[in-house]
Residue, then its C-alpha position, 0 to 999 in steps of 0.5 A: m662897342g666897336k673896339h671892345t671884345y666880349y668874351y663868351e662860353q658858348i654862342v648859339i646862332g639861329s632864327k627858330l625854336n630849335a636854336v632858342l631852346y638850346a640856348h635857353k637850356t644851356n644858358s648861352i649867348f643867343i644871336n638871331n640872325s633873322v627876323d620873321r622866319i617862323f610862320p605864325f600859324d605853325k604848331v610845335g607838333i610834339s609833347a616834350n619837356v624841354g628844360n623849363a618849357l613845356l611844349e604841347p603839340k597845339d602851342s604856337e611855334r612863334d609864341i614860344f619862341n617870343s617868350l623864350v627870347y624874352d626870357i633870355s634878353l632879360a637875363g642879358r644873353s641876347p646882346f644883339s637882338g634886332i640889330v644884326e647885319n652880318l656875321r663873320l667867323d674867325p675860326e683861327n682865333d676863336e672869334l665871331h665878328v657881329i656887324t650891326k645895323n648902325g655899322y658897328t663890328s663887335r668882337c666875341k671871343y667864345k670857347s664854342i659856337r653852335i650854328f642852327d641857320s647860316t643865314m648871313v654867317s660867313g667863314l665856316p670852316f666847312d662846306e654845309a653840304t646840304t641837300l635841298l629837299h623841296y620848297r615850302v611856299l607861301d602866297w600871301f593875299n588880301a581879300r578883296s571880295g570874299a572876305q567875310h565867312k566862318y572859316d580860319c582854315l581849309r585843306g586841300d587835296d595834295s601838296f599844292c595849295k595844301k592848306i589856306y590859313f584866314y586871319l583877320s585883316p590888319r588892313i583895317d582898323g578895328n576890323k572884327t570880321k574880315k579876313d585875308l589869307v595865306v596859302e601853303s604849298i609844297i612844291s619840288k625843286e623841279n617845279i618851283d619855277n614851273v608857270d603851273y605852280s605859280d602864284t597865279i595858278a595858287r590864286l586861282k585854285t584857292v578861289s576854287m576851293m573857297k568857293e566849294a566851301g560856300i564861301r561868296g564874294t562881296g554882297n551885291g544886292i539881294g541875293k547877289f554876290l560879287p566874284i571872289k577877288l584875291e590880290l597877291t601881296r607877296r610869295e614867300k619861297i622857303p628851301i627845306i633842306s636835309n637835317n645836317y650835323m657837322e662838327k670841326d673843333n669848337i664849331i658846330f653846324d646843326n640843322r636839324s629840325l626841332r622834332t629830331l633834336i627831341e627825339e635824339n634827346v639833344f635837349 
């Protein structure tokens, strides 16, 4: 595998729905250069008939992504699924070197290559020149008290702690009632390291929003309840950048959003 050279018409690199839809529609080789990049609560948000995929606004982006990846894999067009460690372009020789997690390097000759996400990709023949707009921040909490209630989502009144998503906790075998949560915020690049927008303040605001919704902590006797207690497991800071399209010879960098691609009839 390490010494073999593969020959492909078109390679598509990306980790989101825009990339996998393009690869599916054009019968291209698909290389997923990241994992878990799709937020499980994100919806498609737009109606469209894209090739064999009929999209509805309330469809789960992750479910559609996984379904298309499955189809592409069955067709043999996802040869490096789940094993990519790094990707290195050699534009002069029209080659992509795929470094895998087991230490092999595979050489892939291509006629064209389209990159939707440059994560782990080196050797681009141009500067991406992207503009950072803001950050999408996800604070994941375990609910140690206040895990049993009727809500699936709460909405805030501004961009900080704008939505709280509740989901059945995977920490408890056979659990059917207790929920953990993730809090979504949009934070400007100027405030991303500001203590007023930290995970501690997010936790305090989330507790307040839960109380306002009538959520109570664990029962502690007749008519008595413990305080709501949330335990941070991780904070994700996802940079949101401007939509860009650049092309040099047979290499295209295209990080336009799914909505933009559909509206511009790229599919």
